[in-house]
C-alpha positions in Angstrom: 0.2 -0.1 0.2 1.8 3.2 -1.2 1.8 6.2 1.2 3.2 9.7 1.1 6.8 10.2 2.2 5.8 12.3 5.0 3.4 9.6 6.2 5.9 7.0 5.6 8.5 8.9 7.9 5.8 9.2 10.7 4.8 5.5 10.5 8.6 4.5 10.6 9.0 6.7 13.7 6.0 5.3 15.3 7.2 1.8 14.7 10.2 2.7 16.8 8.8 5.0 19.2 8.6 2.8 22.4 11.2 5.0 24.4 9.2 8.2 23.6 5.9 7.0 24.4 7.3 5.5 27.9 8.9 9.0 28.6 5.5 10.6 27.8 3.6 8.3 30.0 6.0 8.6 32.9 5.8 12.4 32.6 1.9 12.5 32.5 1.7 10.0 35.3 4.0 12.4 37.5 1.8 15.3 36.4 -1.4 13.1 37.6 -2.9 12.9 34.0 -2.5 9.3 33.9 -4.2 6.3 36.1 -1.4 4.5 37.2 -3.4 1.3 37.9 -4.4 1.1 34.2 -1.3 2.5 32.6 -0.8 -0.8 30.6 -3.9 0.2 28.6 -2.0 3.1 27.2 0.5 0.6 25.8 -2.5 -1.5 24.1 -2.5 -4.0 26.6 -6.1 -4.8 27.7 -7.3 -5.0 30.9 -10.7 -6.7 29.9 -11.4 -9.6 27.7 -13.0 -9.3 24.4 -16.5 -10.6 24.4 -17.9 -12.6 21.6 -19.8 -11.4 18.8 -19.5 -7.8 17.0 -17.5 -5.0 18.7 -17.8 -1.3 17.8 -14.9 0.6 18.9 -15.5 4.4 19.5 -12.8 6.6 20.6 -13.8 10.0 22.5 -10.6 11.9 23.5 -11.9 13.6 26.4 -14.9 14.6 28.8 -16.7 16.7 26.4 -16.5 14.0 23.6 -17.0 11.1 25.8 -20.5 12.6 27.1 -21.6 13.7 23.8 -21.9 10.1 22.6 -23.5 8.4 25.6 -27.0 9.1 24.5 -26.3 7.6 21.0 -24.5 4.6 22.7 -27.6 4.1 24.8 -30.0 4.0 21.9 -27.9 1.8 19.8 -27.5 -0.7 22.9 -31.2 -0.7 23.3 -31.7 -1.4 19.4 -28.9 -4.1 19.1 -28.1 -5.7 22.6 -25.9 -8.2 20.8 -23.3 -5.7 19.9 -20.5 -4.6 22.5 -19.7 -0.9 22.6 -16.1 -0.3 23.5 -15.5 3.4 24.1 -11.8 4.6 24.8 -10.8 8.0 26.0 -7.3 9.5 26.9 -7.9 11.3 30.1 -8.5 10.4 33.6 -11.3 12.7 34.1 -13.3 11.1 31.1 -12.5 7.7 32.7 -14.1 8.9 36.2 -17.0 10.2 34.3 -17.7 7.1 32.1 -17.2 4.8 34.9 -20.6 5.7 36.3 -22.6 6.6 33.4 -21.8 3.9 30.6 -25.0 2.5 29.3 -25.5 -1.2 29.4 -23.2 -3.3 26.8 -20.5 -0.7 26.9 -17.0 -1.1 28.1 -14.3 1.4 28.6 -10.5 1.4 28.1 -7.8 4.2 27.9 -6.7 4.4 24.4 -3.2 3.5 23.5 -0.6 6.2 22.4 -0.3 6.3 18.6 2.7 4.0 18.6 2.2 1.2 15.9 3.2 -1.8 18.1 1.1 -0.6 20.9 -2.0 0.0 18.4 -1.5 -3.3 16.8 -1.5 -4.8 20.3 -4.8 -3.2 20.9 -6.4 -3.8 17.5 -5.1 -7.7 17.7 -6.9 -8.1 21.1 -10.2 -6.1 20.5 -10.6 -7.0 16.7 -13.3 -4.4 16.3 -15.8 -4.8 13.4 -16.1 -0.9 13.1 -14.0 1.9 14.3 -15.6 5.3 15.2 -13.5 8.3 15.8 -15.8 11.0 17.7 -14.8 14.7 17.0 -11.5 15.4 15.0 -8.7 13.3 16.2 -6.7 11.8 13.0 -4.0 9.4 14.3 -1.8 8.2 11.6 -0.8 4.8 12.9 -4.2 3.9 14.0 -5.6 4.8 10.4 -3.0 2.8 8.7 -3.7 -0.2 10.7 -7.2 -0.2 10.5 -6.7 0.1 6.9 -4.3 -3.0 6.7 -6.8 -5.0 8.5 -9.7 -3.8 6.3 -11.8 -2.1 9.2 -14.3 0.2 8.3 -13.8 3.8 9.8 -16.4 6.4 10.5 -15.9 9.9 12.1 -18.8 11.3 13.7 -19.3 14.9 15.3 -16.5 15.9 13.5 -15.0 19.3 14.2 -11.6 20.5 13.0 -10.3 23.8 14.6 -8.2 26.4 12.4 -5.0 25.2 14.5 -5.6 21.6 13.6 -6.4 22.4 10.0 -3.1 24.7 9.7 -1.1 21.6 11.5 -2.4 19.3 8.8 -1.4 21.8 6.1 2.1 22.0 7.4 2.1 18.1 7.5 1.5 18.0 3.8 -1.9 17.6 1.9 -0.7 14.5 0.1 -0.4 12.8 3.6 -3.6 14.2 4.8 -5.5 13.1 1.6 -4.0 9.7 2.2 -5.0 9.3 5.9 -8.5 10.9 5.0 -8.8 8.3 2.4 -8.8 5.5 5.2 -11.8 7.1 6.6 -15.1 5.8 4.9 -17.6 8.5 6.0 -17.3 11.7 7.8 -20.3 13.4 9.7 -19.3 17.1 10.3 -20.7 19.4 12.9 -20.9 22.5 10.8 -19.8 23.5 7.2 -16.6 25.0 8.2 -15.3 21.9 9.3 -16.6 20.2 6.1 -14.8 22.6 4.2 -11.5 22.2 5.7 -11.8 18.5 5.4 -12.6 19.2 1.6 -9.4 21.1 1.4 -7.4 18.5 2.8 -8.8 15.9 0.4 -11.7 14.4 1.9 -14.0 13.2 -0.9 -17.2 15.1 -1.3 -19.1 11.6 -1.4 -17.7 10.5 2.0 -18.8 13.7 3.9 -22.0 15.3 5.0 -22.8 18.1 7.6 -25.3 16.9 10.3 -24.8 19.2 13.2 -23.4 18.2 16.8 -24.1 15.2 18.8 -24.1 17.5 21.8 -27.1 19.4 20.6 -29.0 16.1 20.6 -27.7 14.6 23.7 -29.8 13.7 26.7 -29.6 16.2 29.6 -26.8 15.8 32.1 -27.8 13.6 35.1 -28.2 14.8 38.7 -28.6 13.5 42.3 -32.2 14.9 42.8 -31.8 14.7 46.7 -28.5 16.8 46.5 -30.4 19.4 44.3 -33.3 19.7 47.0 -30.6 19.9 49.7 -28.7 22.9 47.9 -32.0 24.6 47.0 -33.0 24.3 50.7 -29.7 25.7 51.6 -29.9 28.6 49.3 -33.1 29.5 51.0 -34.3 31.7 48.1 -31.2 33.2 47.3 -30.3 34.0 43.5 -27.3 31.8 42.3 -25.6 31.9 39.2 -22.7 29.6 37.8 -19.1 30.1 36.5 -18.8 26.7 34.5 -15.7 24.9 33.2 -13.5 27.9 34.4 -9.8 28.0 33.5 -7.1 29.7 35.4 -7.5 33.3 35.7 -11.2 32.9 35.3 -12.2 32.4 38.7 -10.6 35.6 40.0 -12.4 37.5 37.0 -15.7 35.7 38.0 -15.5 36.8 41.4 -14.9 40.4 40.2 -18.0 40.2 38.2 -19.8 38.7 41.3 -18.7 41.8 43.5 -20.2 44.1 40.9 -23.5 42.1 40.5 -23.9 42.0 44.2 -24.8 45.6 44.0 -28.0 45.0 42.7 -28.4 41.5 44.2 -27.0 41.6 47.7 -27.6 37.8 48.5 -26.4 36.7 45.3 -24.4 33.4 45.5 -21.8 32.1 43.0 -20.9 28.4 42.2 -17.5 28.0 40.5 -17.0 24.7 38.7 -13.4 24.7 37.5 -12.7 22.8 34.2 -9.8 20.8 36.1 -11.4 20.1 39.7 -7.6 19.5 40.8 -7.1 23.2 40.9 -9.9 23.5 43.7 -7.3 24.0 46.6 -5.6 26.8 44.8 -8.9 28.4 43.5 -10.2 28.3 47.2 -7.0 29.6 48.8 -6.9 32.7 46.3 -10.8 33.7 47.0 -10.1 33.2 50.7 -7.3 35.7 50.5 -9.2 38.2 48.6 -11.7 38.2 51.6 -14.4 35.8 50.3 -16.3 33.3 52.4 -15.7 30.1 50.4 -16.9 26.7 50.7 -15.4 23.5 48.8 -17.4 20.6 47.4 -14.5 18.0 47.6 -14.1 18.6 51.3 -17.5 18.0 52.1 -18.0 21.7 53.2 -21.6 23.0 53.1 -23.1 26.1 51.6 -24.7 28.3 54.2 -26.3 31.7 54.5 -22.8 33.3 55.0 -21.3 31.6 51.8 -20.3 33.9 49.2 -18.9 31.4 46.8 -19.1 27.5 46.5 -16.3 25.9 44.5 -17.7 22.7 43.0 -14.5 21.0 42.4 -15.8 17.6 41.9 -16.3 15.4 38.7 -19.8 14.5 37.0 -22.0 16.9 38.8 -22.4 19.7 36.1 -26.1 18.6 35.9 -26.7 19.5 39.5 -25.1 23.1 39.1 -26.9 23.9 35.8 -30.3 22.9 37.5 -29.6 25.0 40.6 -28.3 28.2 38.9 -30.7 30.4 36.6 -27.6 31.9 34.7 -24.5 30.3 33.5 -21.3 31.8 32.4 -19.6 29.7 30.1 -15.6 29.3 31.1 -12.8 29.2 28.4 -14.6 32.1 26.7 -12.7 35.2 28.4 -9.3 33.6 28.0 -8.1 32.2 24.8 -9.5 28.5 25.2 -12.3 28.4 22.6 -15.1 27.9 25.0 -17.2 24.7 26.1 -20.1 23.3 25.1 -23.3 25.4 25.5 -25.9 22.8 25.0 -25.5 21.5 28.5 -26.7 24.4 30.3 -29.2 25.1 27.5 -31.0 21.8 27.9 -31.2 22.2 31.7 -32.9 25.8 31.8 -30.0 28.1 32.4 -29.6 31.3 30.6 -26.1 31.4 29.1 -23.4 34.4 29.0 -20.0 34.0 27.5 -17.0 35.8 26.2 -15.7 36.4 22.8 -13.2 33.5 22.8 -15.6 30.6 21.4 -14.2 29.5 18.2 -14.5 25.8 19.4 -18.4 26.2 19.4 -18.6 29.4 17.2 -21.6 28.5 15.0 -23.5 27.0 18.1 -23.2 30.2 20.1 -24.1 32.1 17.1 -27.4 30.4 16.8 -27.9 30.6 20.7 -27.2 34.5 20.4 -29.5 34.8 17.3 -32.5 33.2 19.2 -32.0 35.4 22.3 -30.7 32.4 24.3 -27.1 33.6 25.1 -25.4 37.0 25.2 -21.9 37.9 24.8 -19.6 40.0 27.2 -16.5 41.9 26.7 -14.7 41.5 29.9 -15.5 41.0 33.5 -17.1 44.3 34.3 -19.4 43.5 31.4 -20.1 40.5 32.7 -21.2 41.8 36.1 -23.3 44.5 34.7 -24.9 42.0 32.2 -25.4 39.4 34.9 -27.2 41.8 37.1 -29.5 42.5 34.3 -30.1 38.7 33.1 -30.7 37.6 36.9 -34.3 39.4 36.6 -36.7 36.6 36.8 -38.7 37.2 33.5 -35.3 37.6 31.6 -33.6 34.6 32.9 -36.7 32.4 32.0 -37.1 33.9 28.6 -33.4 33.3 27.8 -33.5 29.8 29.1 -36.7 28.9 27.3 -35.2 30.0 24.1 -32.0 28.2 24.6 -33.9 24.9 25.4 -36.0 25.3 22.0 -32.7 25.7 20.0 -31.3 22.5 22.0 -34.4 20.4 21.1 -34.1 21.1 17.6 -31.1 18.9 17.1 -32.5 15.7 18.3 -32.3 13.9 14.7 -28.5 14.3 14.8 -28.1 11.3 17.0 -30.5 9.4 14.7 -28.2 10.0 11.7 -25.3 9.0 13.5 -27.0 5.6 14.6 -28.1 4.9 11.2 -24.8 5.5 9.5 -22.9 3.3 12.1 -25.5 0.5 11.9 -25.5 0.7 8.2 -21.5 0.3 8.2 -21.7 -2.4 10.6 -24.2 -4.5 8.7 -22.0 -4.1 5.7 -18.9 -5.9 7.6 -18.6 -9.4 5.9 
C-alpha cells in the first residue's frame, strides 16, 4: 500500500517510538494525568477480555467528547443488545465520568498512544468490526493499521479547529489526503469543518454536515436529593454559575460577582473549574481576597454566609446547571475557545459567554440569534450583564429560548446511529 513520504516517515518513527511513548507516559503520570493502575492500557495491553460477537470501537478523546456520545450509545444498545460497544478516552477525568455513566453493553479502556506496536496490540486483542472516531482526532498509526486490517472507519461529530487545519496543511496535503482516504464516512458538525476537510482531500461523497451530537444529547444527570438539599440551603437566594473555568477566570468571575451583588445583595456564585484538581488553589486565592468560600470536595456545606461555592468534583455539572438560573461558560474570556453550551441550554439555564468561543462558534451564534445567550467583553461587562439577566422574567425567557434551540437537534443522534449500523451491517 503506497503512502506519501511524510506519512511513511511518521509510520517509520511510530514503529520505533517505544522510548518516546514511555517517557511521555511517565511524565503524564507524574503530573497526575494518567491512571497508574491502568497505565498498561495506554500501551495497548487490554485489562478486559474481548466479548464474543460484534464489537464497535468508539474513541472519544476527553470528557466533552465522551459525554456527547453516551446518548447515542444508549440508543444503539437498546436497538442491538447483541453488539458490544468499546469506548476509549485519553484522560483520567473522562475515565472517571464514564465509569458511572456507561450504558449497558458498553466497556471502557484508555486508548493506547499512537505507537504502531501498541496500536497493533490493541487492535489484535479487540478486533473491532467498526472503528468510530468522535470529533476530530486523526491518528496516522491507528488509521494505517485499520486500513491494513480492512476495518471500516467512520468519523462522527467531526470538528476541525483552525489550528488543527493549519497543522495538517504543514504536515502535507498528500499525507492528509492519504489518511482521510482511510476514513469511509465523515459526519461534520458544521460547514466550516466540512470545508477544511474538503481542502485536505476528503472526497465529497464521504462527507455530510449533520450538526453536533452534543445538541441532541440527553440532559446531564444529577442527584435529585442533592439538588433539593442545595436549593434548601440557598433559601431563595439567587445563584449563578461560572462553568468549566480556567486559570484566571475564577478571579474574574469573583470580580463580576462583586459588581452584580450591588444589585443582588444575597447573590451566591458556584464556580465549577474545568480541572477539579485546581480546587485547593482556587479556594485559597479567593479566601485571600476576602471571600467566604466553601469547597465541595472537602464536604463543606453552603450556608447563608457563603459567598462562593467551589464545586471541584467530577460528574456533577447537571446539578449546578439545574440550581443556577444563569451560567457563564468558562474558557471564553481567556483564549481557550469555549465549552459546550448545550449542557446548560438543555437544563434551563440562561447563558453568558466571552468572545473566545471559536470551538463552538456556530452554536453560540445560533443561541445568540435566538436570544438564548449574550456575549460579554470583559469581567466588568459580565457583572453588569449578569445583574440584568438575573431578573426572573429575563432569565426565564433566555432559558426557554436556549431549550428550544437545543431540542431542534434531536435528529443528529439518529443520523449517526443509522450510519454506524449501516456500516456495521456491511461488514462481511
